C-alpha positions as CSV (number, residue, x, y, z in Angstrom):
1,M,10.8,128.9,74.1
2,G,9.6,126.0,71.8
3,M,6.0,126.4,72.9
4,K,6.1,130.2,72.2
5,K,7.5,129.5,68.8
6,R,4.8,127.0,68.0
7,N,2.1,129.3,69.2
8,L,3.6,132.1,67.0
9,N,3.6,129.8,64.0
10,I,-0.1,128.9,64.6
11,N,-1.0,132.6,65.0
12,K,0.7,133.4,61.7
13,K,-1.2,130.7,60.0
14,I,-4.5,131.9,61.5
15,I,-3.8,135.5,60.4
16,S,-3.0,134.3,56.9
17,Y,-6.2,132.3,56.6
18,F,-8.2,135.1,58.2
19,I,-7.0,137.5,55.4
20,L,-8.0,134.8,52.8
21,I,-11.4,134.2,54.2
22,S,-12.0,138.0,54.3
23,F,-11.8,138.0,50.5
24,I,-14.3,135.2,50.3
25,G,-16.7,137.4,52.4
26,F,-17.9,137.1,55.9
27,S,-21.4,137.9,54.7
28,T,-21.8,134.2,53.7
29,V,-21.4,133.1,57.3
30,N,-24.6,132.4,59.2
31,A,-23.6,130.4,62.2
32,I,-25.4,129.3,65.3
33,C,-22.7,128.5,67.8
34,E,-23.9,127.3,71.2
35,K,-21.6,126.3,74.0
36,E,-24.4,124.1,75.4
37,V,-25.4,120.8,73.7
38,T,-27.1,121.7,70.4
39,N,-30.8,120.9,70.5
40,F,-31.4,121.0,66.8
41,S,-33.4,117.7,66.8
42,R,-36.2,119.5,68.6
43,S,-36.8,121.8,65.6
44,L,-36.9,119.4,62.6
45,V,-39.2,119.8,59.7
46,K,-42.2,117.5,60.5
47,N,-43.4,116.8,57.0
48,E,-41.9,113.5,56.2
49,E,-41.9,114.1,52.4
50,S,-39.6,117.1,52.8
51,L,-37.8,116.1,56.0
52,A,-34.2,117.3,55.8
53,Y,-31.6,118.8,58.0
54,K,-29.1,121.4,56.9
55,P,-26.7,122.5,59.5
56,P,-26.0,126.2,60.0
57,K,-22.7,127.6,58.6
58,A,-20.1,128.6,61.1
59,F,-16.7,130.3,60.9
60,I,-14.5,128.2,63.2
61,Y,-10.8,128.5,63.8
62,G,-8.1,127.5,66.3
63,E,-6.1,124.8,67.8
64,I,-7.5,121.2,68.0
65,N,-6.5,117.6,68.3
66,N,-7.8,114.0,68.0
67,I,-9.2,114.6,64.5
68,H,-11.4,111.9,62.9
69,D,-12.1,113.0,59.3
70,G,-14.4,110.6,57.5
71,G,-17.9,109.1,57.3
72,F,-20.8,111.5,57.5
73,F,-19.1,114.1,59.6
74,T,-15.7,115.3,61.0
75,T,-15.0,115.3,64.7
76,F,-12.2,116.8,66.7
77,D,-11.4,117.9,70.3
78,A,-11.1,121.6,71.1
79,V,-7.8,122.9,72.6
80,N,-8.4,126.6,71.8
81,V,-11.2,127.1,69.3
82,R,-13.3,130.1,68.4
83,C,-16.7,129.9,66.7
84,I,-18.1,133.1,65.2
85,Q,-21.5,134.2,64.1
86,F,-21.9,137.6,62.4
87,I,-25.6,138.0,61.8
88,P,-26.5,138.5,64.6
89,F,-22.9,138.6,66.0
90,S,-21.9,136.0,68.6
91,Y,-18.6,134.6,69.7
92,E,-18.0,131.3,71.5
93,L,-14.7,129.9,72.9
94,Y,-14.1,126.2,73.3
95,R,-10.9,125.2,75.2
96,S,-12.0,122.5,77.7
97,G,-11.7,119.5,75.4
98,E,-15.2,119.7,74.0
99,H,-15.9,117.2,71.2
100,I,-16.9,119.3,68.2
101,T,-18.7,117.8,65.2
102,V,-18.9,119.5,61.8
103,L,-20.1,118.6,58.3
104,D,-17.3,118.9,55.8
105,V,-19.2,120.8,53.1
106,Y,-17.7,124.3,53.0
107,F,-14.3,126.0,52.7
108,R,-11.9,124.8,55.4
109,V,-8.3,124.1,56.2
110,L,-7.9,121.1,58.5
111,Q,-4.5,120.1,59.9
112,P,-3.5,117.8,62.8
113,N,-3.5,120.8,65.2
114,L,-5.5,123.5,63.3
115,I,-9.0,124.1,62.0
116,F,-9.9,127.2,60.0
117,G,-12.8,127.8,57.7
118,I,-16.5,127.9,57.1
119,V,-18.1,124.5,57.9
120,G,-21.5,123.0,58.5
121,Y,-21.6,123.2,62.3
122,I,-23.6,120.4,64.1
123,G,-22.6,120.8,67.7
124,A,-20.3,120.5,70.7
125,S,-20.5,118.2,73.6
126,L,-18.3,117.1,76.6
127,E,-19.3,113.5,75.8
128,P,-18.0,112.0,72.5
129,T,-20.4,110.8,69.9
130,P,-19.7,107.2,68.7
131,E,-19.0,106.6,65.1
132,I,-21.6,104.5,63.3
133,H,-21.7,104.0,59.5
134,F,-24.8,103.1,57.6
135,E,-25.6,101.9,54.1
136,I,-28.8,101.7,52.1
137,R,-29.7,98.2,51.1
138,G,-32.2,97.3,48.5
139,Y,-34.9,100.0,48.2
140,D,-36.2,100.3,51.8
141,K,-33.5,99.2,54.3
142,L,-30.6,101.0,56.1
143,A,-27.9,98.6,57.4
144,V,-25.1,99.2,60.0
145,T,-21.7,98.7,58.3
146,Y,-19.4,99.8,61.1
147,T,-19.6,100.8,64.8
148,S,-16.7,102.2,66.8
149,L,-18.0,100.7,70.1
150,S,-19.7,97.4,71.0
151,D,-22.0,98.7,73.7
152,I,-24.0,101.4,71.9
153,L,-27.7,101.0,72.7
154,W,-30.4,101.4,70.0
155,I,-32.6,103.2,72.6
156,D,-29.9,105.9,72.6
157,I,-30.5,106.5,68.8
158,A,-33.5,108.5,67.7
159,I,-34.8,107.6,64.3
160,V,-36.9,110.5,62.8
161,G,-39.0,109.5,59.8
162,S,-41.0,106.6,58.5
163,C,-39.4,103.2,59.1
164,D,-39.6,99.9,61.1
165,R,-37.1,99.2,63.8
166,S,-38.7,95.9,65.0
167,E,-35.8,93.8,63.8
168,L,-33.3,95.6,66.0
169,D,-31.8,94.0,69.2
170,A,-30.6,95.9,72.3
171,Y,-27.1,96.8,71.0
172,V,-26.0,98.3,67.7
173,S,-24.2,95.7,65.7
174,V,-22.8,95.4,62.2
175,G,-25.5,94.0,60.0
176,D,-28.4,95.4,61.9
177,Q,-31.1,96.8,59.6
178,I,-33.8,99.4,59.8
179,T,-36.5,98.3,57.4
180,N,-39.5,99.6,55.5
181,C,-37.9,103.1,55.1
182,T,-39.7,105.7,53.0
183,G,-38.9,109.3,52.4
184,T,-36.1,110.9,54.4
185,I,-35.0,109.4,57.7
186,Q,-32.6,111.0,60.1
187,L,-30.6,109.4,63.0
188,F,-29.4,111.2,66.1
189,Y,-27.3,110.0,69.1
190,I,-29.5,111.1,72.0
191,P,-26.9,111.5,74.8
192,T,-25.1,114.2,72.7
193,D,-27.9,115.3,70.4
194,I,-25.6,114.9,67.4
195,M,-26.8,113.8,64.0
196,L,-25.4,110.5,62.7
197,G,-26.7,111.0,59.2
198,Y,-29.7,111.2,57.0
199,W,-30.8,109.2,54.0
200,T,-33.6,109.5,51.4
201,F,-35.6,106.5,50.1
202,L,-37.8,106.6,47.0
């Protein structure tokens, strides 16, 4: 009885938010929702002077857990999540605990057990993406300021752009620095093909 009441309350919330988002306009949604690992790193702009990644917009709603909201992106685990694309129309369902990563740049409602809104959609993977924070140092260096795990390998991180990684050891550690950076560089976690961030140097 309690579970039915909780599901009813969640459904009421989703219906209310759906009405609200209808007024905003579904025509603004241009999502690319793929249930497989998102391979966006294979289609990056190659001109280093204009290298930039802008994730597609997605309308995502449903029940979630294990939210981490902070840093470059927001992550959560799917319990019963829908991802909708309208032009062209597609519909994906995540309910197997997939780790979903989004950029927090558009309208959204995020609660401990609910996501609803238009977000910058990066991807979904059955393997979690570790959290790594970076900070620009000086005019040409990018330094690691936080890592959630102690056994992340640098060979599992793709660095796209002009920079020097010769000072890096095997494992990612706080204080590690990518040097001689110019233009825009982007970092991806290769096992899940998820972007860790991008930074522009003068």
